[in-house]
C-alpha positions as CSV (number, residue, x, y, z in Angstrom):
1,X,83.1,101.3,95.6
2,X,85.4,104.2,96.7
3,X,84.6,107.9,97.4
4,X,86.3,110.9,98.7
5,X,85.2,114.6,99.0
6,X,87.8,117.1,97.8
7,X,88.3,120.8,98.9
8,X,87.1,121.7,95.4
9,X,83.6,120.5,96.4
10,X,83.8,117.6,94.1
11,X,83.7,114.0,94.9
12,X,86.2,111.5,93.1
13,X,84.6,108.1,92.8
14,X,86.2,105.0,91.3
15,X,85.6,101.2,90.9
16,X,87.8,98.2,90.0
17,X,89.1,98.4,86.3
18,X,89.1,94.7,85.0
19,X,85.3,93.9,84.7
20,X,84.9,95.1,81.3
21,X,83.8,98.4,79.7
22,X,81.8,100.9,81.5
23,X,79.2,103.3,79.9
24,X,81.5,106.4,80.0
25,X,84.0,106.7,77.2
26,X,87.5,108.1,78.0
27,X,88.2,111.7,76.6
28,X,89.9,112.1,73.3
29,X,89.8,108.5,72.4
30,X,92.0,107.3,75.1
31,X,92.4,103.6,75.7
32,X,94.3,101.7,78.3
33,X,96.0,98.3,78.2
34,X,94.7,95.8,80.7
35,X,97.0,92.6,80.0
36,X,95.3,90.9,83.3
37,X,91.8,92.0,82.6
38,X,89.3,89.4,83.0
39,X,87.2,90.8,80.2
40,X,89.2,93.1,77.9
41,X,92.7,93.7,77.2
42,X,92.2,97.2,75.8
43,X,89.7,99.4,77.6
44,X,88.6,102.9,76.3
45,X,86.2,103.5,78.9
46,X,86.3,105.3,82.3
47,X,86.4,103.6,85.8
48,X,86.8,106.7,87.8
49,X,84.9,110.0,87.6
50,X,85.0,113.5,89.3
51,X,81.6,114.4,90.5
52,X,80.6,118.3,90.8
53,X,78.1,118.3,93.5
54,X,76.9,121.9,92.9
55,X,76.4,121.3,88.9
56,X,75.3,117.6,89.4
57,X,77.7,116.7,86.6
58,X,80.7,114.5,86.4
59,X,83.7,114.0,84.1
60,X,85.7,110.8,83.3
61,X,89.1,110.4,84.8
62,X,91.9,107.8,83.5
63,X,93.1,105.4,86.0
64,X,95.7,102.9,84.7
65,X,96.2,100.4,87.4
66,X,93.4,98.4,89.2
67,X,92.3,100.1,92.5
68,X,89.8,97.3,93.6
69,X,89.5,97.3,97.5
70,X,92.3,99.7,97.9
71,X,92.7,102.6,100.5
72,X,93.2,106.4,100.6
73,X,93.8,109.5,102.6
74,X,94.2,113.3,101.9
75,X,97.5,115.0,102.3
76,X,98.0,118.6,104.1
77,X,97.8,120.1,100.4
78,X,94.7,118.6,99.6
79,X,95.8,115.7,97.4
80,X,94.4,112.5,97.5
81,X,96.9,109.7,98.1
82,X,95.5,106.3,96.9
83,X,97.3,102.8,97.6
84,X,97.2,99.3,96.6
85,X,94.4,97.3,94.8
86,X,94.3,94.3,92.8
87,X,96.4,92.5,90.2
88,X,98.6,95.2,88.5
89,X,97.3,97.8,91.0
90,X,98.5,95.8,94.2
91,X,101.6,97.9,94.9
92,X,100.4,101.2,93.0
93,X,100.4,104.5,94.3
94,X,98.0,106.9,92.9
95,X,97.5,110.8,93.6
96,X,95.0,113.1,92.6
97,X,95.3,116.9,93.1
98,X,92.2,119.0,92.6
99,X,92.3,121.9,90.1
100,X,90.2,124.7,89.0
101,X,89.6,123.6,85.5
102,X,89.4,120.2,83.8
103,X,93.1,119.5,83.6
104,X,93.6,117.3,86.6
105,X,93.7,113.6,86.4
106,X,95.4,110.7,88.1
107,X,98.9,110.3,88.4
108,X,100.3,106.8,89.3
109,X,103.4,104.8,90.4
110,X,102.6,101.3,89.7
111,X,105.4,99.8,91.8
112,X,105.8,102.4,94.7
113,X,104.7,100.5,97.7
114,X,107.0,97.9,99.6
115,X,104.3,95.2,99.2
116,X,100.9,94.2,97.8
117,X,98.2,96.2,99.5
118,X,94.7,94.8,99.0
119,X,92.2,95.6,101.8
120,X,94.6,97.8,103.7
121,X,93.7,101.0,105.7
122,X,95.3,104.3,105.5
123,X,95.5,107.1,108.2
124,X,96.8,110.5,107.9
125,X,99.5,111.3,110.5
126,X,100.3,114.5,112.5
127,X,103.2,115.1,110.4
128,X,101.7,114.7,107.1
129,X,102.8,111.2,106.4
130,X,100.3,108.5,105.7
131,X,100.4,104.9,107.5
132,X,99.3,102.1,105.4
133,X,98.1,99.1,107.5
134,X,97.6,95.6,106.6
135,X,96.0,94.2,103.7
136,X,95.5,90.4,102.6
137,X,97.9,88.4,104.3
138,X,100.0,91.4,105.0
139,X,101.0,91.4,108.8
140,X,102.7,94.7,108.7
141,X,102.6,98.4,107.8
142,X,104.6,101.0,105.9
143,X,104.6,104.8,105.4
144,X,104.0,107.2,102.4
145,X,106.3,108.9,101.7
146,X,108.5,106.0,102.7
147,X,111.6,108.3,103.4
148,X,114.8,106.3,104.1
149,X,113.0,103.1,105.1
150,X,113.2,100.2,102.6
151,X,111.3,97.5,104.6
152,X,107.7,96.9,106.0
153,X,107.2,97.1,109.8
154,X,105.8,93.9,111.5
155,X,102.5,94.1,113.2
156,X,101.8,91.2,115.1
157,X,98.1,92.1,115.8
158,X,97.5,91.3,112.1
159,X,98.8,87.8,112.2
160,X,97.0,87.0,115.4
161,X,93.6,88.0,114.1
162,X,93.6,86.2,110.8
163,X,90.8,83.7,110.8
164,X,91.5,80.7,108.5
165,X,89.1,80.9,105.6
166,X,87.2,84.1,106.5
167,X,90.1,86.2,107.4
168,X,88.1,88.9,109.2
169,X,91.0,91.2,109.8
170,X,90.9,93.2,106.4
171,X,90.4,97.0,106.4
172,X,91.4,97.0,110.0
173,X,89.8,100.0,111.9
174,X,92.5,102.6,112.4
175,X,91.9,106.0,114.4
176,X,94.6,108.5,115.3
177,X,94.3,109.4,119.0
178,X,94.7,112.8,120.6
179,X,98.0,111.3,122.3
180,X,99.5,110.6,118.9
181,X,99.1,106.8,119.4
182,X,96.8,104.8,116.8
183,X,93.8,102.8,118.1
184,X,94.0,99.6,115.7
185,X,91.1,97.2,115.7
186,X,91.2,93.7,113.6
187,X,88.6,90.9,114.1
188,X,87.9,91.1,117.8
189,X,91.2,92.6,119.2
190,X,92.4,96.1,119.4
191,X,95.8,97.7,120.4
192,X,97.2,101.2,121.0
193,X,100.3,101.5,119.0
194,X,103.2,103.9,119.1
195,X,104.1,103.9,115.5
196,X,107.0,106.0,115.9
197,X,108.8,103.2,118.2
198,X,106.9,100.4,116.7
199,X,105.7,99.7,120.2
200,X,102.4,98.3,121.4
201,X,101.5,100.8,124.3
202,X,98.4,98.8,125.4
203,X,96.5,95.6,124.6
204,X,92.7,96.4,125.0
205,X,90.1,93.8,126.1
206,X,88.6,91.9,123.2
207,X,85.2,93.2,122.3
208,X,82.4,91.2,124.0
209,X,80.9,88.3,122.3
210,X,84.1,87.7,120.5
211,X,82.5,88.0,117.0
212,X,84.6,89.6,114.2
213,X,84.0,93.2,113.0
214,X,86.2,93.6,110.1
215,X,86.1,92.6,106.4
216,X,84.4,90.3,105.2
217,X,82.2,90.4,108.6
218,X,82.2,94.1,107.8
219,X,81.0,96.2,110.5
220,X,82.1,99.8,111.0
221,X,83.8,102.2,113.3
222,X,84.1,105.8,114.1
223,X,86.2,108.0,116.7
224,X,83.7,110.2,118.4
225,X,84.2,113.9,118.4
226,X,87.1,115.5,120.2
227,X,85.9,118.2,122.3
228,X,88.6,121.0,123.2
229,X,86.2,122.7,125.4
230,X,86.6,120.0,127.9
231,X,89.2,120.0,130.5
232,X,90.3,116.5,129.4
233,X,89.8,115.2,125.9
234,X,87.7,111.9,125.9
235,X,89.1,109.6,123.0
236,X,86.1,107.1,122.5
237,X,85.8,104.5,119.7
238,X,82.3,103.1,118.5
239,X,82.4,99.8,116.6
240,X,78.9,98.6,115.3
241,X,77.6,95.7,113.3
242,X,79.3,92.9,111.4
243,X,78.7,89.1,110.8
244,X,79.3,86.2,113.0
245,X,82.3,84.1,112.6
246,X,82.2,81.7,109.8
247,X,79.4,83.7,108.0
248,X,81.6,83.8,104.7
249,X,82.0,80.1,104.4
250,X,78.4,79.4,105.3
251,X,77.1,82.0,102.9
252,X,79.3,80.5,100.1
253,X,77.3,77.3,101.0
254,X,73.8,79.0,100.9
255,X,73.3,79.6,104.6
256,X,73.0,83.2,105.5
257,X,73.5,83.9,109.1
258,X,71.8,86.9,110.9
259,X,74.1,89.9,111.2
260,X,75.3,91.5,114.4
261,X,73.0,93.9,116.1
262,X,75.6,95.2,118.7
263,X,77.7,98.3,119.1
264,X,80.9,98.4,121.4
265,X,81.9,101.7,122.7
266,X,85.4,102.1,124.7
267,X,87.1,105.3,126.2
268,X,90.7,104.6,125.7
269,X,91.5,107.4,128.0
270,X,90.4,105.2,130.9
271,X,93.1,103.6,133.1
272,X,91.2,100.3,132.7
273,X,89.4,100.7,129.5
274,X,86.5,98.4,128.8
275,X,83.9,98.0,126.0
276,X,80.3,99.0,126.8
277,X,77.7,97.2,124.7
278,X,74.4,98.6,123.3
279,X,71.8,97.1,121.1
280,X,71.3,98.6,117.7
281,X,67.6,99.0,116.4
282,X,68.5,97.1,113.3
283,X,71.3,94.6,113.0
284,X,73.3,94.9,110.0
285,X,76.8,94.1,108.2
286,X,78.2,96.3,105.4
287,X,76.9,99.5,107.1
288,X,78.5,102.9,106.8
289,X,79.1,105.0,110.0
290,X,79.4,108.7,108.9
291,X,80.1,111.4,111.5
292,X,77.6,114.3,111.2
293,X,78.8,118.1,111.9
294,X,76.4,118.1,115.1
295,X,78.3,115.1,116.5
296,X,75.6,112.5,115.7
297,X,76.6,109.1,114.0
298,X,74.6,108.1,110.8
299,X,74.5,104.3,110.2
300,X,73.2,103.3,106.8
301,X,73.4,100.8,104.0
302,X,74.2,97.0,104.5
303,X,72.5,93.7,104.9
304,X,70.6,91.8,107.6
305,X,71.7,88.4,106.6
306,X,75.1,87.1,105.4
307,X,78.2,89.0,105.1
308,X,80.4,91.1,102.6
309,X,81.4,89.5,99.2
310,X,80.0,88.3,96.1
311,X,76.5,87.0,96.3
312,X,76.9,86.8,100.0
313,X,74.3,89.2,101.5
314,X,70.8,89.1,101.7
315,X,68.0,91.0,103.3
316,X,69.0,94.6,102.6
317,X,68.6,97.0,105.4
318,X,67.1,100.2,104.0
319,X,66.5,101.9,107.4
320,X,69.2,104.5,108.3
321,X,69.7,104.8,112.2
322,X,71.1,107.9,114.0
323,X,73.4,107.3,117.0
324,X,73.5,110.2,119.5
325,X,76.7,109.9,121.6
326,X,75.8,112.5,124.1
327,X,72.5,110.9,125.2
328,X,72.2,108.1,127.9
329,X,72.4,104.5,127.0
330,X,69.0,103.1,125.8
331,X,68.2,106.7,124.2
332,X,71.1,106.9,121.8
333,X,69.6,105.4,118.6
334,X,66.8,107.0,116.4
335,X,65.4,105.1,113.5
336,X,65.1,107.1,110.2
337,X,62.8,107.0,107.1
338,X,63.4,103.9,104.9
339,X,65.3,104.3,101.6
340,X,64.0,102.9,98.4
341,X,67.2,101.4,97.1
342,X,69.1,98.5,98.6
343,X,72.7,99.5,99.0
344,X,74.7,96.2,99.7
345,X,78.2,95.2,98.8
346,X,80.5,97.9,97.3
347,X,78.2,100.8,98.2
348,X,79.6,103.9,99.8
349,X,78.9,107.2,101.7
350,X,80.4,110.6,102.4
351,X,79.3,113.7,104.2
352,X,79.3,116.7,102.0
353,X,79.3,120.3,102.4
354,X,75.5,121.2,102.9
355,X,75.4,118.7,105.8
356,X,73.7,115.9,103.4
357,X,75.4,112.5,102.9
358,X,76.0,111.3,99.6
359,X,75.1,107.8,99.0
360,X,76.1,105.6,96.0
361,X,76.5,102.4,94.4
362,X,75.8,98.8,95.2
363,X,77.4,95.9,93.2
364,X,77.1,92.6,95.0
365,X,77.9,90.5,92.0
366,X,81.0,89.2,90.4
367,X,79.8,90.9,87.1
368,X,77.9,94.1,86.9
369,X,74.3,92.3,86.8
370,X,71.5,94.8,86.2
371,X,68.8,92.3,85.6
372,X,68.1,88.4,86.6
373,X,69.1,88.9,90.1
374,X,67.6,89.6,93.4
375,X,69.7,92.7,94.1
376,X,70.9,94.3,90.9
377,X,73.9,96.4,90.5
378,X,72.9,100.1,91.3
379,X,74.9,102.9,89.9
380,X,72.7,105.7,91.2
381,X,73.5,108.5,93.6
382,X,71.3,109.8,96.2
383,X,71.6,112.1,99.1
384,X,70.3,111.4,102.7
385,X,69.2,114.6,104.5
386,X,69.6,114.2,108.3
387,X,66.7,115.6,110.5
388,X,68.6,118.9,111.1
389,X,67.9,119.9,107.5
390,X,64.2,119.8,108.2
391,X,62.3,123.1,107.5
392,X,61.2,123.5,111.0
393,X,64.7,124.2,112.0
394,X,65.4,127.1,109.7
395,X,65.0,129.7,112.5
396,X,67.7,128.0,114.5
397,X,70.0,127.3,111.6
398,X,73.1,129.3,111.5
399,X,74.6,130.8,108.2
400,X,78.4,131.3,107.9
401,X,79.2,134.9,106.9
402,X,82.8,134.9,106.8
403,X,85.7,132.8,108.0
404,X,89.3,133.0,107.7
405,X,90.6,130.5,105.0
406,X,93.9,129.5,106.8
407,X,93.9,128.7,110.6
408,X,96.8,127.6,112.7
409,X,97.4,125.7,115.7
410,X,96.7,127.3,119.1
411,X,95.9,130.7,117.4
412,X,92.7,132.6,117.6
413,X,90.3,133.4,114.7
414,X,86.8,134.4,114.2
415,X,83.8,133.3,112.5
416,X,81.1,135.5,111.7
417,X,77.5,134.1,111.2
418,X,73.8,134.9,111.1
419,X,70.9,133.3,112.9
420,X,67.3,134.2,111.7
421,X,66.0,134.6,115.3
422,X,67.4,134.6,118.7
423,X,70.8,133.1,119.5
424,X,71.2,130.9,122.4
425,X,75.0,131.1,123.1
426,X,74.8,128.1,125.6
427,X,74.0,125.9,122.7
428,X,76.7,127.2,120.2
429,X,79.5,125.3,118.9
430,X,82.0,125.3,116.0
431,X,83.2,122.0,114.5
432,X,85.7,120.9,112.0
433,X,85.0,117.9,110.1
434,X,87.8,115.9,108.2
435,X,86.3,114.4,105.1
436,X,86.6,110.6,104.8
437,X,88.0,108.1,102.2
438,X,85.0,105.8,102.4
439,X,85.1,102.2,101.0
440,X,83.9,98.9,102.1
441,X,81.9,100.2,105.2
442,X,84.8,102.1,106.7
443,X,85.4,105.9,106.5
444,X,88.9,106.1,106.8
445,X,90.4,109.4,108.3
446,X,87.0,110.9,109.3
447,X,87.2,112.9,112.5
448,X,85.3,116.0,114.1
449,X,87.0,118.3,116.4
450,X,84.7,120.6,118.5
451,X,86.7,124.0,118.6
452,X,87.3,125.9,121.9
453,X,85.2,129.0,121.9
454,X,85.9,132.4,123.2
455,X,83.6,135.5,123.2
456,X,80.6,135.9,121.1
457,X,79.8,139.6,119.8
458,X,76.5,140.8,118.4
459,X,77.4,142.7,115.2
460,X,74.0,143.6,113.6
461,X,70.5,142.5,113.8
462,X,71.0,138.9,113.3
463,X,74.7,138.6,112.8
464,X,77.3,137.7,115.3
465,X,81.1,137.1,115.6
466,X,82.4,134.1,117.7
467,X,86.0,134.0,118.6
468,X,87.5,130.4,118.1
469,X,90.8,128.8,119.1
470,X,92.6,126.7,116.6
471,X,93.3,123.1,117.4
472,X,95.8,122.6,120.1
473,X,97.9,119.8,118.4
474,X,98.3,118.2,115.2
475,X,97.6,114.9,117.0
476,X,94.1,116.3,117.5
477,X,93.7,117.6,113.9
478,X,96.3,116.7,111.4
479,X,97.3,119.5,109.1
480,X,95.1,120.0,106.0
481,X,91.5,120.8,104.7
482,X,88.4,120.6,106.8
483,X,84.6,121.5,106.6
484,X,83.9,124.0,109.4
485,X,80.6,124.2,110.4
486,X,78.7,126.6,113.1
487,X,76.2,124.6,115.1
488,X,73.2,126.1,116.9
489,X,71.1,124.2,119.0
490,X,72.3,120.9,117.4
491,X,71.3,122.4,113.9
492,X,74.6,123.0,111.8
493,X,75.1,125.4,109.0
494,X,76.5,124.5,105.6
495,X,80.3,124.3,105.9
496,X,82.9,126.5,104.6
497,X,86.4,124.9,103.9
498,X,89.4,125.8,105.9
499,X,93.0,124.9,105.8
500,X,94.7,124.0,109.1
501,X,98.5,124.5,108.9
């Protein structure tokens, strides 16, 4: 249900805690008390694991409060901050700091949050704080750490966008813009928010068609790559998929509506910004949109009928699609090879270091039903390999030889890399990717910065060094850990971790 890649090259995963025992025992005979548990009041099994990508192993973690439908962000020091959930977890704050041994585990403060946060969204800010926006019947936001503030801050957009019955404003799409404002999208409406002054800077046009895009309609959204080589940074948002208004109630009564097949794209830098609509090759709700290191967007998982929620999705969409933002309209989508596994409600996906996308889960039932249903619960992991990993591109593929582990704002640094054959400098770039906290079809905090390049030096037969300028502002790239890729002719290297400070 929830996934986050950490700078230890391990992925932390977790699910709700109150549906009964898992098949993974807690270490050392530990047990946890679950007074509000729907199945067990004492549970000696794990509902969170730390997955080691390189070793293909995992170890159980102990999570005490229920993180069902919660949110997260990674602090500048690499600590995952995880907020909210259900029942005893609705006001919980959880943190996980990666370590080099097996000693690290969850730390929890059960009543830290000012109000309940169920289906809220987190966004890391330029000053290293986290803003926590919305949640079920929460028309407000708050910060972590809260500082001197002892009250939530009203956000009228969240009240305006609540559909009666279906809601459709949960897990709002929140993106930090290069000017420091926040783009917040809920249902069909979006605003630019100055969170420092609690002022709406601009109300943007409603997305055409006026069909909802947030949970449980469950479309998805990305902020397209920010290119520092351009004279003016374009801040463009794309919102894709979802389910028509009323789909939740109709599905509860056995009528599964066809999902939405459109994407809306908007440049918020325009003086008069407007949505430009495009048709996807495959309509879907509950799809994940994952930014790839070459700037493409992968869209995968989801359903062709119905909406998010228990038993409410049908017709699994097993066809991944690539969206290429730099292409002309009509040429941006490319259909990929089908997967063999349906990934419906409560599946997730994250980009990992070698450029693959780790995909896991699917639990569309109130209980973990592995048999006797149309779409059984799936606990497997698989990796999607984008086209750039094909063997035919090996001669173009760069390999990072060395890079500084710590980089600074507006300060130059160098990246040494090798290319097996001829290097074409005109199609060379260096990108930084912020790994996402992915849950419920939205990858929170993911962003790509295309770094400003300087001179390229030829070192040896196939080795080069490129001068790179650190991001110009924390609004463009908040401090913290990033995956750094060298991209040559649209083919990325494997990544190296860097820390921006």
